[in-house]
N, C-alpha and C positions, 0 to 999 in steps of 0.2 A: 656914864653909868649914872643914872642921877640914883642912887641907893647906898646907903654906907649900912654894910655887913661885917661881923665879927670878920678879923683876918685870918683868924683859925681855922673858916667854913676853906672846905679842902676849894685849892683853884683848877680848872683845869682849860688847857689854853688852846679852842677849839680853832682858834685862827692858823695853828698850823698845820701844812696840810698834811703832816704823817699823823695827825691827834686821830686817833679813834674814839666810836661812840659805845667799842664792845671791849673797850681796852681794861686791864687789871685797875686801873686810877681809878676810872669811873665805879668799877664796883664796890673800891675799896671805901669812895665818896659817898656811894649809896647808902655802905652799914655805916657812915657815920651819920649819916643825918639826909633828910628829903631833899636838900638842894645842894649847889657848888655856886664857885664865883665862876664867872670865864670872861674872858676876853671881849667879849659884846653884851654880860649881863649877868644874869639869873640862869643855871641849868638848875632843873626843875626830872628829879631821879626816881620818887618813886609812883606807883599805881595812884595811891589813896587821893596825891595832891596836882597831879594831874589831871585827874576826870573833873577834880573839882575846878581846878581854874584854867582848864579846859572853853568852861563857859559863864569863869566869871563874869559878874559885871561891869566892874572895874578894867577889866581887859579889854583889849581889839586887835584885829588882828596886827601880828609884828611883821609879817615879810616886805611889807611896803615899803620898808627900812634896810633890806639885805642891800641894796645896790650902793646906797648910801655908805653902809659899814663900810665900803669899800672904795669906797668915793666916787661911786659913778651919779651923778646926781643931773643930768640932764644929760640929752641926744635923742637917738630914736626907739633904744633901750630903757633905758630910762621912761619915756612917755609908755610902752608899751605894758610895761611891767607897771607900772601907776593904774593901766588901765583895769585892770586885770578884776573877774567880779570878788574873789581872792580876798583883791587888797580895798574894797567898799566896805561903808559903813552905810547905817541909817537906811535911808529912801533909797537911794544909788542903788544900795547893794541888796533891797528887794524887791526893787524895781526888776533887775538884773536875772534875777534870780525865778522869779516867775516868766520874764520873757525868753529863757533860756532850758526850764523846767519841763518842757513839753515836747519836747526833742528825743530827751532822755526818759520815757516810759518806758515803764516795763514793759507793753505790749512790742512797742519799736525792738527795745534788745531782746529777751525774747524770741522774737521772728529770726534772728540773726544767730539765735548759737546753732544749730544744724552747719553755715557756714564755715562757723568757727573752728568746729568739731574737724568739715572738711578738710580744712587749712591746716588742722595743726596735721592728720593726715598724712596730706599731700606730701610736707614741709620731709617728715619722718620718712617717707618713703625713699627720698632722696640720699639718705645717707644710713638708714639702719639697714641695709646688707654688706654696710663695713664693716659696721661692730664698733662704730668711731667717727666721731663727728667735731667738729670746735663749734661749738653750741650756742656761740652767740651770734658767730657769722651765716652759721646754718639757720639756725634756728630763730632764735630770739630776735633778732633784727628785724629778717623778713615778715616774722610772724606779727610782731607788733605793729610794725610800717602797713603790713596789708590789713588785719581787725579794723587801721585808722579809714583806709583805700574802703574796705567792706563798706564801713558806718555812714563813710559820708557820700557814697555811689561815687567814687573816682575809680578809673582805673587801678585796678591793680597793678598793672604792669609800671604804676609810677609809683610803686615802692620804694625804691630805691633814690628818689628826688625825696621824698619824705622823710627816710631814714637817714641821710647825709646834714639835710641842712636840719632837723629835729633833735641831729644831736652835738650839732654845734651849740645850737640855742640852748645844749641842754647845761653844756661848760656854764653858764651863769648861774649855777646850782651849788657850785662848788665855789672854793674861799680863794682860786687863782680868777677871777670874773673880770679883774681888770686888767687881768695881761691877753686875756683872749678877745678881749671889747671888738676890736678891731674886725675877726671872726665871725663873731655873735653876732656883731649889725650888719652884716655882708648873706648872712645866712638867714634873719629875721627879715632883709629887705626880699629877698626870694620867697619866703615862706608867703609875704603879703601880695606880691606878685600874683602867686599861685590861688590866695583864695580872692581876688579880687576879678578873678580869670572866673572860678567855680560857682560865685556869686551871680555872675553879669549871664552865666550859663543857666542856670538856673529859673533865675528871673525871667530869661527869655526862653526857655524849656521846661518849665516846672514837671516835676516827676512827685512822685510819695513816699518820700525818701526822706533824713534827715535835716536837710540842708535846704530843700526846697517849703521845709518850716520853720525854720529860723528868714530864708529869705525872704518866705511871701505868706505871711501867718494873714490867719481868718482878718477880716475886718474890725470883728471884737476885742480882737486879744491885744497887747502892749507890743508893740514895733522897738527892735533895736534901731539905732541911728545906723547908716552904713559904717562910718567908724567902729563905731560900737560891734556891730553885725562881722566886721575883720581882722578888730583885735579879737574877738571870741572866739570864730573860727583858728587862725594861727594859734592860741593858746588850745585847745583843742588839741589843734596838731600834733602839738610838740608833748603839752601833757601828757595825750594818748601814749605817742610813741615812748616817752622818757620814761615811763613809769612803767608802762607794759612792760619793755624791755628789760630795764633793770632787777624789775619783783622776777620775771621769768629766772635768769641766771640766781639772781638769790632765790627765789625756790627750787630750783636744781639741785644745789649748792647744800640747801639745806636738807634732801630729801637723801643726798648720799651723804649725808654725814652718817642720816640715820638707813638705814639699808633695810631695815627690817619693817619700817613706814612706807619706804616705794612698792615694795612685797605688797603690803596691806592695800595701799591704795590699786595696784595694778588687779589686785584679786574682787577689790569693794570700789570699781569707779562712784559707787553714792558718795563716798565718802569725799567724795571731788572739792563741795564747797567747805569741807569743816578743815581740808587740806588746805585752802588758801587762807582762810582766816586763818592757820595754825602757823603758815611761812609767814604772813603776816604780822604778828604779834614776836617771833622770835628773829624776823630779820627783814626787818620794812627797808625798801628804799626810801623813804621822809625817814631818818635818822632825828631828827625831831620837825614841831609842829614850834610856832615862833606864835609871842603875844607881846602888846606892847600898853602898858599902865596907860590909863585917862585920867585917873585920879588916885588921892592917897587912901590906900587901905591897908588893914591890918590884919594877914596871912599868919596861921598858925603861929603867932611870938613875931613874927616878922613884918617890920616896918616898910612898906613900898609905896615910894614917891611915884609920880604922874613922868613918862615918859619913860621905865626901867622896859629894858628890854630883859623878855624873859621867854628861856627856851626850854619847852617841854619834851623832852627826850622819850620816842615812842619804844624802842629795843627796853630802853633801859623800867622804863613804866611795866612793858609786856612783862619782863622776866622776870619784877618785884619779888622777890618771896614770900615779904610779906602781904603780898595780893595771892598769893596762890600760883604765884608765875612759873610751875613748875617744868620736866623733862619737855620734848618734841614729840608731842605725841594729836594725832587727828582723828583721836578716837575720844579724848579729852573733853565732860563737859562743863567742866569749873573753873577752866582760867581765865582770866581774864581779858573781857574784851581788848581788842589793839585801838590803839590810834592812827592808824597807818592811812585813813580815809580824812585826817583831824578830826575837830567835835563842835558842837556849840549847831548857832548857824552858820559857820565857815564850814559846816562837813560836806565832801567833796563832791561836787553833783555828779561825777563819772564816777561815782560808786560801783553801778552796777554793771555799766559793761566793764570793767576791773575785773569785775566777781566773776561776771560771766565768759570774759577770754581767758581769762588764768582758769578757769576749772577746766574749762576745756580744752584747755593746751597741757595741762598737770595730769588728765587722766584719758589722755590720748597715748599719753608720753609712757605713762605708768606702766600700761598695754601692749607699749611696743618696744621698748628698755626694757630690758634685764641686768638687774648689779650692774646699774653706771656707780662709773666710779671715774676718779682721777687718772685723764692718756698724758699730762704736762703740768708746767706748771701756767695759773694762773692769774691772767691782769688785772689789777681792780682800780677801780675808780676810790678818792680820799674816803675812807669811811667817817663820812660828815657830810652834812647839807642833803643831795640825794647820790644814794650809789649805791653801787655794783658790781659786775667785774664788767670790765671789757673784752678778754678774751677766757674762755674756759672750754681748753680742750679737755672730753669722756671718750671712754669707753665704754663699752658693753654689751652684751649678749643678744641677738634679734632673738624677737619673736614673731611668731608671722603674722602675719597680718589677717583681721579678722574676717570670716568668711560674709559677703554681702548677704540681706535678708532678703531673701524671694519673696520674701509673702508682703513683703513692705507696700505698703497702693494698693491690698487687695482688700 
């Protein structure tokens, strides 16, 4: 860590797999001040400082160093990680975003919302009559994988392939990345093969879909190289699956912890977009956003040296009482904005997809499952890096499926 800080500032051992970003020690550190020391660098804990640092000109995207923090500096995974648009800066970053942006247009995503809602309803049909399910394997995993299949225009029955390999690559988001590297790189190779076949198919048989827009752009548009296109598609498959699966599980748990809010969402599906934002404020799968200092600067009395790693703690900032981070409430209009999609020039390209598919899932489920509650012990990923439940058994009272609208299309 290229910085000297007061040794009396709280220390958080974020490299410990048992560390939790929601722990009492993080709360105590936030009460004591706006930052803490960690085994990687600084952790910023309050909303005001996170909001300013996430766009600070003296910082660059810092997640590019995550593999190196764990001794992974070469090989297929390290090369793929370095290719991410998220880990690029300057003209390279701007060019990649310009090339990818058209495929994420609101027109394309809005057109898919009815399919997301129908998918959520079909999955709920399979377990709702029983009054219980293992939420992750029966809903979150197939839903997240099939959303990606729908977005990319690939057979939905391939969802299990997408899910299995994406979940394995997702192990790289945790602090045990080096231990899991052989499995991660094997699944990465499988996703590369899948992406190569998808690109070849669209170039041979173009469609009016997401992948065709990237693989066969108009002559006047900027083109991705073949390697950039493959890397980006694999990132989309992995990132779209991993974050949606985790965030759905976190959302279900958050709403089960607040049954009045679940009932409210079931009665007022128009609150779906607000429910998504509130879930991501209090329980984001992205537990921190990382930045790296590229120049010396002084921030709120602290001298920051070039090379300093800074973790911006998303949940701690979103629930900061100094910023009005009150209790979970999907009707609240004054809660602080969350940082689950990052911020500044690196704001998540796929945020509209995530918001749309999350909203569809939560509103459909709230209308079908009454009084959801735990039906056994849950199993969780470490509460750092990217987190979420691995297993989440729930019980509920089934609600009747809404009758079809016989006037539709008249």
